[in-house]
Kinemage of the C-alpha trace (Angstrom):
@kinemage 1
@onewidth
@group {chain A} dominant
@subgroup {mainchain}
@vectorlist {calphas} color= white
{ca met a 1} P 114.412 119.444 101.488
{ca asn a 2} L 117.643 119.108 103.053
{ca val a 3} L 119.067 115.874 104.711
{ca val a 4} L 119.981 116.640 108.267
{ca lys a 5} L 120.249 113.125 109.813
{ca thr a 6} L 120.127 109.492 108.722
{ca gly a 7} L 116.723 108.109 107.912
{ca met a 8} L 115.671 104.478 107.321
{ca ala a 9} L 112.679 102.658 106.111
{ca gly a 10} L 111.941 99.001 105.031
{ca thr a 11} L 113.019 95.606 106.040
{ca leu a 12} L 115.153 92.837 104.690
{ca glu a 13} L 112.102 90.583 104.318
{ca ser a 14} L 111.481 89.129 100.841
{ca ser a 15} L 109.682 91.437 98.416
{ca asp a 16} L 110.770 94.508 100.473
{ca ile a 17} L 113.736 96.872 100.367
{ca met a 18} L 115.642 98.555 103.096
{ca val a 19} L 116.504 102.218 102.323
{ca thr a 20} L 118.870 104.475 104.299
{ca val a 21} L 119.347 108.053 103.541
{ca ser a 22} L 122.199 110.134 104.897
{ca asn a 23} L 123.816 113.391 104.151
{ca gly a 24} L 125.895 113.247 100.983
{ca thr a 25} L 129.531 114.261 100.931
{ca leu a 26} L 129.241 114.853 97.102
{ca glu a 27} L 126.746 117.169 95.241
{ca gly a 28} L 123.937 115.100 93.817
{ca ile a 29} L 122.145 111.992 94.714
{ca val a 30} L 124.511 109.036 95.236
{ca ile a 31} L 122.889 105.598 95.039
{ca his a 32} L 124.396 102.417 96.403
{ca leu a 33} L 122.238 99.399 95.501
{ca thr a 34} L 122.627 95.852 96.569
{ca ser a 35} L 120.211 93.564 94.822
{ca ser a 36} L 120.100 89.949 93.511
{ca val a 37} L 118.273 91.312 90.458
{ca ser a 38} L 120.405 94.229 89.741
{ca lys a 39} L 121.454 92.943 86.369
{ca gln a 40} L 117.869 92.940 85.125
{ca phe a 41} L 116.309 95.772 87.244
{ca gly a 42} L 119.130 97.891 88.656
{ca lys a 43} L 118.608 100.796 86.410
{ca gln a 44} L 114.852 100.840 87.054
{ca ile a 45} L 115.335 100.729 90.766
{ca lys a 46} L 117.799 103.537 90.721
{ca asp a 47} L 115.506 105.638 88.429
{ca val a 48} L 112.576 105.149 91.007
{ca ile a 49} L 114.918 106.255 93.743
{ca arg a 50} L 116.339 109.158 91.980
{ca asp a 51} L 112.789 110.243 90.835
{ca cys a 52} L 111.451 110.250 94.418
{ca ala a 53} L 114.285 112.282 95.642
{ca arg a 54} L 113.829 114.822 92.756
{ca lys a 55} L 110.109 115.035 93.377
{ca leu a 56} L 110.717 115.935 97.230
{ca gly a 57} L 113.276 118.504 96.225
{ca val a 58} L 116.218 116.599 97.732
{ca thr a 59} L 119.495 117.599 95.697
{ca thr a 60} L 122.213 116.116 97.884
{ca ala a 61} L 122.062 112.786 99.582
{ca glu a 62} L 123.623 109.347 99.774
{ca ile a 63} L 121.004 106.590 99.415
{ca thr a 64} L 121.875 102.967 100.314
{ca ala a 65} L 119.236 100.414 99.063
{ca val a 66} L 119.243 96.678 99.883
{ca asp a 67} L 116.533 95.209 97.586
{ca gln a 68} L 114.825 91.840 98.245
{ca gly a 69} L 112.717 91.838 95.081
{ca ala a 70} L 110.484 94.878 95.927
{ca leu a 71} L 108.051 96.187 93.396
{ca asp a 72} L 108.316 99.816 92.244
{ca cys a 73} L 105.367 100.933 94.506
{ca val a 74} L 107.267 99.475 97.442
{ca ile a 75} L 110.455 101.121 96.537
{ca lys a 76} L 108.800 104.438 96.119
{ca ala a 77} L 107.051 104.233 99.533
{ca arg a 78} L 110.282 103.105 101.410
{ca val a 79} L 112.385 105.891 99.667
{ca glu a 80} L 109.925 108.595 100.476
{ca thr a 81} L 109.621 107.614 104.007
{ca ala a 82} L 113.371 107.477 104.492
{ca leu a 83} L 113.708 110.913 102.905
{ca tyr a 84} L 111.029 112.362 105.211
{ca arg a 85} L 112.775 110.914 108.210
{ca ala a 86} L 116.319 112.016 107.032
{ca cys a 87} L 115.061 115.588 106.305
{ca asp a 88} L 113.152 115.614 109.663
{ca ser a 89} L 110.114 116.845 107.783
{ca his a 90} L 106.539 116.495 108.861
{ca asp a 91} L 105.133 118.262 105.783
{ca phe a 92} L 104.058 115.055 104.147
{ca lys a 93} L 102.988 115.170 100.520
{ca trp a 94} L 101.612 111.690 99.985
{ca glu a 95} L 100.043 111.188 96.532
{ca val a 96} L 96.496 109.787 96.314
C-alpha cells in the first residue's frame, strides 16, 4: 500500500495513542514518538508500529505517535486504522 494522504486515528485520552501517518520524504518508515514512558517502552512501541506497517505492505511513511500509556493491542489498532486511512484503502484485512 502507498500513502496518498494524511491519516489519523486515536485520541489523547489516558491509555490511548494518537497516530498520524503521512507521506514520507525519506525511504522507509520514519517514526516520531512522544511518550512519558518512552524510556521504558519506546523500543516496544516503535517495534509494534513498524511491524504493523510492514504487515500492510507500507514501505515509505512518516508516522507520528503521541502515546498516553496505550497497550500494544491499542497501538496496533490505531496504527492499522491510520494506515488504511492514509492509503485511502478499503481492502481491510483485520485479524480475528
